[in-house]
C-alpha positions in Angstrom: 52.2 44.4 109.3 49.3 42.3 109.0 49.0 40.6 105.8 45.6 39.0 104.1 45.3 36.8 101.4 43.6 39.1 98.9 43.2 36.3 96.2 40.6 37.9 94.8 42.0 41.2 94.1 44.9 39.9 93.2 43.9 37.8 90.7 41.9 40.5 88.9 45.4 42.3 89.2 47.1 40.2 87.5 44.1 39.6 85.1 44.4 43.3 84.2 48.4 43.0 84.2 48.3 40.4 81.6 46.1 40.7 79.4 47.3 43.9 78.7 50.9 42.2 78.1 49.1 39.4 76.2 47.4 42.0 73.9 50.5 43.7 73.1 52.3 40.5 72.5 50.2 39.3 70.2 49.2 42.6 68.4 53.0 43.5 68.1 53.5 39.6 66.5 50.6 40.4 64.2 51.8 43.8 63.1 55.5 43.1 62.7 55.8 39.1 62.6 56.4 37.7 59.0 53.7 35.1 58.0 54.4 31.4 57.1 52.7 28.9 55.2 50.1 28.0 58.1 49.2 31.6 58.5 51.9 31.9 61.7 53.4 34.8 62.5 57.3 35.2 63.6 59.5 38.0 64.5 63.4 37.2 65.0 66.2 39.2 65.7 66.2 42.5 67.8 62.5 43.0 67.2 62.1 39.5 69.2 62.8 41.2 72.3 60.5 44.3 71.9 57.7 42.3 74.0 59.9 41.3 76.6 60.8 45.0 76.9 57.4 45.7 77.3 56.3 43.1 79.7 59.6 44.5 81.8 58.3 47.9 81.9 54.7 47.2 82.3 55.5 44.8 85.5 59.3 45.7 86.7 59.6 49.1 85.5 56.1 50.6 86.8 56.1 48.5 90.1 59.8 50.1 90.7 59.1 53.7 89.4 55.3 53.7 90.5 55.2 51.9 93.2 52.5 49.1 91.5 51.8 47.6 88.6 48.9 48.9 86.3 46.2 45.9 87.7 47.5 46.3 91.4 47.1 50.2 91.1 43.5 49.8 89.7 42.6 47.0 92.3 44.4 48.7 95.2 47.0 46.6 96.1 50.8 47.3 96.7 53.7 45.0 96.8 56.3 46.2 99.7 59.3 44.8 101.3 58.6 42.1 103.8 60.5 44.3 106.3 57.0 46.8 105.8 59.8 49.8 104.7 57.5 52.5 103.2 59.3 52.6 99.9 58.7 51.0 96.3 60.5 48.3 95.6 64.0 47.9 94.1 64.6 46.3 90.7 66.1 43.4 92.0 63.2 42.7 94.4 60.2 43.5 91.6 62.6 41.2 88.9 62.3 38.4 91.4 58.8 38.8 92.1 57.8 38.6 88.3 60.8 36.5 87.1 58.6 33.6 88.5 55.1 34.8 87.5 55.1 31.6 85.1 55.5 29.3 87.8 53.1 30.6 90.3 50.3 30.7 87.4 51.3 27.1 86.7 47.6 25.4 86.7 45.8 28.2 86.2 47.5 29.8 89.4 46.9 27.0 91.5 50.6 27.1 92.7 50.2 31.1 93.8 47.1 30.2 95.3 48.3 27.3 97.3 51.4 29.2 98.4 49.4 32.4 99.4 46.8 30.3 101.4 49.6 28.2 103.4 52.2 30.7 104.0 52.3 33.0 107.2 52.6 36.6 105.1 50.7 35.1 102.2 52.8 35.4 99.9 53.2 33.6 96.5 56.7 32.2 95.6 57.7 35.3 93.7 57.0 37.2 97.1 58.9 34.5 99.0 62.0 34.6 97.2 62.1 38.8 96.8 60.9 38.7 100.3 58.2 41.1 99.7 54.9 40.8 100.7 51.2 42.1 99.1 49.2 45.2 101.1 46.0 46.5 100.8 46.7 50.4 99.6 43.7 52.0 101.7 44.9 49.6 104.6 48.6 50.5 104.3 48.7 54.1 104.2 46.2 53.9 107.2 49.0 52.3 108.7 51.4 54.7 108.0 49.7 57.8 109.1 49.2 55.7 112.6 
């Protein structure tokens, strides 16, 4: 399957996804954290895993269960196996993609932009490791119906 970079769409999808994740993270820490003398909040013990679990559900859970993160679904993108198989990503594929999100986002996303622009199938590092590609939902659905 032919892919395109979709840099603007991918940026907007990531902005939606991580705005929600960061908003939850900061709201949760503020609501359930303990303030210190400097006015900073901390959460420790088991409750500190709640934001990580939320991140996993918002990225890996939605991608494996519904076929896309909230941002990708709104923008019209879908991550699929590099083979082009008509299925949602597996847990392992999605986990690998998103585990490298922090690396891909380094220097305001420069790492992702460079790899997307310089790989044959327009993959970022997480996609390369997980053997996935990102496609436009409309184009993908048309490709399937042919």
